[in-house]
C-alpha positions in Angstrom: 14.4 17.9 -6.2 13.2 15.0 -4.5 9.3 14.1 -3.8 6.8 12.2 -2.2 4.3 9.8 -3.5 1.2 10.3 -1.4 -1.4 7.7 -0.2 -5.1 8.7 -0.4 -5.3 9.1 3.4 -2.8 11.9 3.4 -5.0 13.9 1.0 -8.3 12.8 2.8 -7.7 14.4 6.2 -6.8 17.8 4.7 -3.5 18.4 6.9 -0.7 20.4 5.4 1.4 18.7 2.7 5.2 18.7 2.9 6.5 22.0 1.4 9.5 22.2 -1.1 9.0 18.7 -2.6 7.2 17.3 -5.7 4.0 15.7 -4.7 2.7 12.7 -7.0 -0.4 10.6 -6.8 -1.6 7.6 -8.9 -4.8 7.4 -11.0 -6.2 5.1 -8.2 -5.8 7.9 -5.6 -7.7 10.2 -7.9 -10.5 7.6 -8.2 -10.7 6.8 -4.4 -10.8 10.7 -3.7 -13.7 11.2 -6.4 -15.5 8.3 -4.8 -15.5 10.0 -1.4 -16.9 13.1 -2.8 -13.6 15.3 -2.7 -13.7 16.2 -6.4 -13.4 19.8 -5.5 -10.4 19.3 -3.2 -8.8 17.1 -5.7 -9.1 20.0 -8.5 -7.4 22.3 -6.3 -4.6 20.1 -5.4 -3.9 19.1 -8.9 -4.0 22.8 -10.0 -1.5 23.9 -7.4 0.7 21.2 -5.8 0.1 17.7 -7.0 0.6 15.8 -10.4 -0.8 12.5 -11.4 1.5 9.7 -12.7 1.0 6.1 -13.6 3.5 3.4 -12.6 5.2 0.9 -14.9 3.9 -2.4 -15.6 7.3 -3.8 -14.6 7.1 -2.2 -11.2 3.5 -3.2 -10.6 4.3 -6.8 -11.4 7.4 -6.7 -8.9 4.9 -5.3 -6.2 2.3 -8.0 -6.9 4.8 -10.7 -6.8 6.3 -9.5 -3.4 2.8 -9.0 -1.9 1.9 -12.6 -2.7 5.3 -13.8 -1.1 4.5 -11.8 2.2 0.9 -12.4 2.2 -0.1 -8.9 1.8 -1.6 -9.4 -1.6 -5.3 -9.8 -0.2 -4.7 -7.0 2.3 -3.8 -4.2 -0.2 -5.9 -2.5 -2.7 -5.0 -1.9 -6.4 -4.4 1.6 -5.4 -1.9 0.8 -2.7 0.0 -1.4 -5.1 -0.1 1.6 -7.6 1.6 3.9 -5.2 4.2 1.4 -4.0 5.1 0.8 -7.8 5.0 4.5 -8.5 7.5 5.3 -5.6 9.9 2.5 -6.9 9.7 4.0 -10.5 10.3 7.7 -9.3 12.7 6.9 -6.5 10.6 9.0 -4.2 9.5 8.5 -0.5 6.1 7.0 0.0 4.0 9.1 2.5 1.3 6.7 4.1 0.1 5.8 7.5 -1.2 2.5 6.1 0.9 -0.4 8.0 0.3 -3.0 5.1 1.7 -0.5 2.5 4.6 0.2 4.9 5.2 -3.6 5.6 5.4 -4.3 1.8 7.5 -1.0 1.2 10.0 -2.4 3.7 10.4 -5.7 1.9 10.7 -3.8 -1.4 13.2 -1.4 -0.2 10.9 1.6 -0.9 11.5 4.4 1.6 8.4 5.8 3.4 7.4 7.7 6.3 4.2 7.9 8.3 2.0 11.1 7.8 0.1 11.3 11.1 1.3 7.9 12.6 4.7 6.6 13.8 4.9 3.6 11.4 5.6 0.0 11.7 8.2 -1.4 14.1 8.4 -4.9 12.6 7.8 -6.5 9.3 5.1 -9.1 9.1 4.5 -12.2 6.7 1.0 -13.8 6.6 -0.5 -17.2 6.1 -3.9 -18.6 6.1 -5.0 -21.3 8.6 -8.0 -23.4 8.1 -10.6 -22.8 11.0 -11.8 -26.3 10.8 -8.9 -28.7 10.6 -6.0 -26.3 11.3 -4.1 -26.9 7.9 -1.9 -23.9 7.1 -2.3 -22.7 3.7 -0.8 -20.0 1.4 -1.8 -16.5 2.2 -4.3 -16.3 -0.7 -6.4 -19.4 0.3 -10.1 -18.5 1.3 -11.0 -22.0 2.0 -9.3 -25.4 3.0 -8.6 -27.8 0.3 -9.1 -30.5 2.8 -12.2 -29.9 4.6 -13.6 -26.9 2.9 -13.8 -24.8 6.0 -13.0 -20.9 5.6 -9.4 -19.8 6.6 -8.3 -17.1 8.8 -5.1 -15.0 8.3 -2.4 -15.1 10.9 1.1 -13.9 11.2 3.6 -16.4 9.8 6.8 -14.7 10.7 8.0 -11.4 12.3 11.2 -9.6 11.0 12.7 -6.7 12.9 12.8 -3.6 10.9 
């Protein structure tokens, strides 16, 4: 039986989950739901349909490395990276409406589908540009190493999906 790795938002909105599949979440999704006051719903899901699993360190490292390459690293939470790595480990499809997660999933070859949204139509890479002098910097730069001004993220490259 194949399955889905679920993003927090899939559980947050309370819509019907796909039937006939194994449904898996990461510990980060559990923490996010608990923070949002959804402990009761989480208990019900864990008792009936959803299991919790942690991704491997190897997959987490691969996700982080690719996120730095594309510039998505600053756009993704630790939980986002966890579910991507978990989907890689299990060979399951990722169920998410988060475009940054979908962007990186495409680059990693992780299958995904949107839950409530259509999904991305192009893959983006990001770079930081200084708001003062205009120097282009790596995607994780927060301020310019020349003039000290803050940076702003912009699309570096668009790849067709």
